[in-house]
C-alpha positions in Angstrom: -10.8 -37.3 -13.5 -13.1 -40.2 -12.8 -15.8 -41.5 -15.1 -19.2 -40.4 -13.9 -21.3 -41.9 -16.8 -20.6 -44.9 -18.9 -22.7 -46.6 -21.6 -21.9 -50.2 -22.6 -23.3 -51.6 -25.9 -26.5 -49.7 -25.7 -29.2 -50.6 -28.2 -32.8 -49.3 -28.5 -35.4 -50.7 -30.8 -38.9 -49.4 -31.4 -41.7 -51.7 -32.7 -43.7 -49.9 -35.3 -46.1 -52.7 -36.1 -46.2 -56.5 -36.1 -43.7 -56.6 -39.0 -41.5 -53.6 -38.6 -38.9 -52.7 -36.0 -36.7 -49.6 -36.1 -33.2 -49.8 -34.5 -32.7 -46.3 -33.1 -29.4 -47.1 -31.3 -26.9 -49.9 -32.3 -24.3 -50.8 -29.8 -23.4 -47.4 -28.3 -20.3 -47.2 -26.1 -19.2 -44.0 -24.5 -17.7 -42.6 -21.3 -18.2 -39.2 -19.7 -15.6 -37.9 -17.2 -16.7 -35.6 -14.4 -16.4 -31.8 -14.8 -16.7 -32.0 -18.6 -19.1 -30.5 -21.1 -20.0 -33.3 -23.6 -22.0 -32.9 -26.7 -24.0 -35.6 -28.6 -24.3 -34.2 -32.1 -26.1 -35.4 -35.2 -28.8 -34.6 -37.6 -32.5 -35.2 -36.9 -33.1 -38.9 -36.5 -29.5 -39.8 -35.7 -30.5 -41.2 -32.3 -29.0 -38.5 -30.0 -32.3 -37.7 -28.2 -33.0 -41.4 -27.7 -29.5 -41.8 -26.3 -29.7 -38.9 -23.9 -33.0 -40.1 -22.6 -31.5 -43.5 -21.9 -28.4 -42.0 -20.2 -30.7 -39.9 -18.0 -32.9 -42.8 -17.1 -35.9 -41.4 -18.8 -36.0 -44.4 -21.1 -34.7 -48.0 -20.9 -32.5 -49.6 -23.5 -33.4 -52.7 -25.4 -29.9 -54.0 -24.6 -26.7 -52.9 -22.8 -26.1 -51.1 -19.5 -25.7 -47.6 -18.2 -23.5 -46.8 -15.2 -23.8 -43.6 -13.2 -21.2 -42.7 -10.6 -20.0 -46.3 -10.5 -23.6 -47.7 -10.1 -25.5 -49.8 -12.6 -28.7 -47.8 -13.2 -30.2 -49.9 -16.0 -33.0 -52.0 -14.6 -33.7 -49.7 -11.6 -37.4 -49.5 -10.5 -39.4 -46.4 -11.3 -39.2 -45.3 -7.7 -35.4 -45.6 -7.7 -35.0 -43.8 -11.0 -37.3 -41.0 -9.8 -35.1 -40.6 -6.7 -32.0 -40.6 -8.8 -33.3 -37.9 -11.2 -34.6 -35.7 -8.3 -31.3 -35.7 -6.3 -28.4 -36.5 -8.5 -29.4 -35.6 -12.1 -31.1 -32.6 -13.7 -32.6 -31.8 -17.1 -32.8 -28.8 -19.3 -35.1 -29.1 -22.3 -35.5 -27.2 -25.6 -39.1 -26.3 -24.5 -37.8 -25.0 -21.1 -41.0 -26.5 -19.5 -41.4 -23.7 -17.0 -44.7 -23.3 -15.2 -46.3 -20.2 -16.8 -48.2 -19.0 -13.8 -45.1 -19.0 -11.5 -42.4 -16.4 -11.4 -38.8 -17.4 -12.2 -38.1 -17.6 -8.4 -41.2 -19.8 -7.8 -40.2 -22.2 -10.7 -36.8 -22.8 -9.1 -38.2 -23.0 -5.6 -40.9 -25.5 -6.7 -38.3 -27.9 -8.1 -36.5 -27.9 -4.8 -39.8 -28.5 -3.0 -40.4 -31.6 -5.1 -37.0 -32.9 -4.1 -37.8 -32.5 -0.5 -35.6 -29.6 0.4 -36.5 -27.7 3.6 -38.1 -24.3 3.3 -35.2 -22.4 4.8 -32.9 -23.9 2.2 -35.2 -23.4 -0.7 -35.5 -19.6 -0.2 -31.8 -19.0 -0.1 -30.8 -21.5 -2.8 -33.4 -20.4 -5.3 -32.2 -16.8 -5.1 -28.6 -18.0 -5.3 -29.2 -20.0 -8.5 -31.0 -17.1 -10.2 -28.1 -14.8 -9.3 -25.7 -17.4 -10.6 -27.4 -17.3 -14.1 -27.6 -13.5 -14.1 -31.3 -13.1 -13.4 -31.2 -11.4 -10.0 -33.3 -8.5 -11.4 -35.8 -10.8 -13.2 -36.6 -13.4 -10.6 -40.1 -12.1 -9.9 -41.1 -12.1 -13.6 -43.2 -14.9 -15.1 -42.0 -16.8 -18.1 -44.2 -14.8 -20.5 -42.4 -11.7 -19.4 -39.0 -13.1 -20.2 -37.1 -13.5 -23.4 -36.3 -16.9 -24.8 -32.7 -16.7 -23.5 -33.9 -15.6 -20.0 -36.4 -18.5 -19.9 -33.6 -20.9 -20.7 -31.5 -19.4 -17.9 -34.4 -19.9 -15.5 -34.5 -23.6 -16.6 -30.7 -23.8 -15.9 -31.2 -22.2 -12.5 -33.9 -24.8 -11.8 -31.6 -27.6 -13.0 -28.7 -26.6 -10.7 -30.9 -25.9 -7.6 -30.6 -29.3 -6.1 -26.8 -29.4 -6.7 -26.8 -32.4 -9.1 -23.7 -34.2 -10.2 -24.8 -34.3 -13.8 -27.1 -32.2 -16.0 -28.6 -33.4 -19.3 -29.7 -30.8 -21.8 -31.6 -31.8 -24.9 -31.2 -29.1 -27.7 -31.1 -26.3 -25.2 -30.1 -23.7 -27.8 -32.2 -24.9 -30.7 -35.0 -22.3 -30.2 -32.5 -19.4 -29.6 -30.6 -17.1 -32.0 -26.9 -17.7 -32.3 -25.7 -14.9 -29.9 -28.2 -16.0 -27.3 -27.3 -19.7 -27.8 -23.6 -18.9 -27.4 -24.4 -17.1 -24.2 -26.2 -20.2 -22.8 -23.2 -22.3 -23.9 -20.8 -20.0 -22.2 -22.9 -20.3 -19.0 -22.7 -24.1 -19.3 -18.9 -23.8 -19.8 -18.7 -21.6 -16.6 -20.8 -24.0 -14.6 -18.4 -26.8 -15.5 -15.3 -24.8 -14.8 -16.3 -22.9 -11.7 -19.0 -25.1 -10.1 -17.6 -28.5 -11.0 -20.7 -29.7 -12.8 -20.8 -32.3 -15.6 -23.1 -31.5 -18.6 -24.2 -33.8 -21.4 -26.2 -32.1 -24.1 -27.5 -32.7 -27.6 -27.2 -30.4 -30.5 -27.0 -30.2 -34.3 -25.5 -26.7 -34.2 -21.8 -26.8 -35.3 -21.3 -23.2 -33.9 -21.5 -24.7 -30.4 -18.8 -27.4 -30.8 -15.7 -25.4 -29.9 -17.0 -24.6 -26.5 -17.3 -28.3 -25.6 -14.7 -30.7 -24.2 -15.8 -33.8 -26.0 -18.1 -34.3 -29.0 -19.7 -37.6 -30.0 -21.1 -37.6 -33.5 -24.0 -39.9 -34.1 -25.3 -41.1 -37.5 -28.1 -43.7 -37.9 -27.8 -44.9 -34.3 -24.0 -45.3 -34.3 -21.2 -43.2 -32.9 -19.1 -42.4 -36.0 -16.6 -40.0 -34.5 -15.3 -38.8 -31.1 -13.5 -35.5 -30.9 -11.6 -34.2 -27.8 -11.2 -30.4 -27.7 -9.2 -30.3 -24.5 
């Protein structure tokens, strides 16, 4: 399988004050092949969220390059990265970030509207995505009427709505109990296997590792171990 995402010598420094600079990432190199479930693991402060933000073009590295689907995306303009994230990448966050006044269906449909999808396509696809994540009977409920696991499934439905090539998920199971978290991971696993998606996620939960294809372990801004499960 081809490489869909590649990081070359990525570094990221944050200036705290005139005399202090913190090096969050130090020469990161990694490759992600398509149709894989990849985990960036590490304790709090290891650099995994900083790295996933750079890989997903939400932040820019201090040094190094990121390639997505064979294209250099480091240095793209804000307009170009916005277009990239709307059409070819999607994101799932720990906080789910659903609009509380909208139903599950409306949250998914709204994401497609922002990406410029025509109305006829939005109606059909939003319903398809909610069925895909097992929420066909809950699509007209607002986030406050859904459990934490159901809210995360709405966020996943929203993420797959525009048929991205790559999904980034930052600690998607951190706020869930273990059985619910494992159910979300099994859904990710199924989306990779059945729908051909590629997913890169962060976690510090060791219970999730066996369901992943590749695990990169970060410590103090450096990849200290790479584990291939398949």
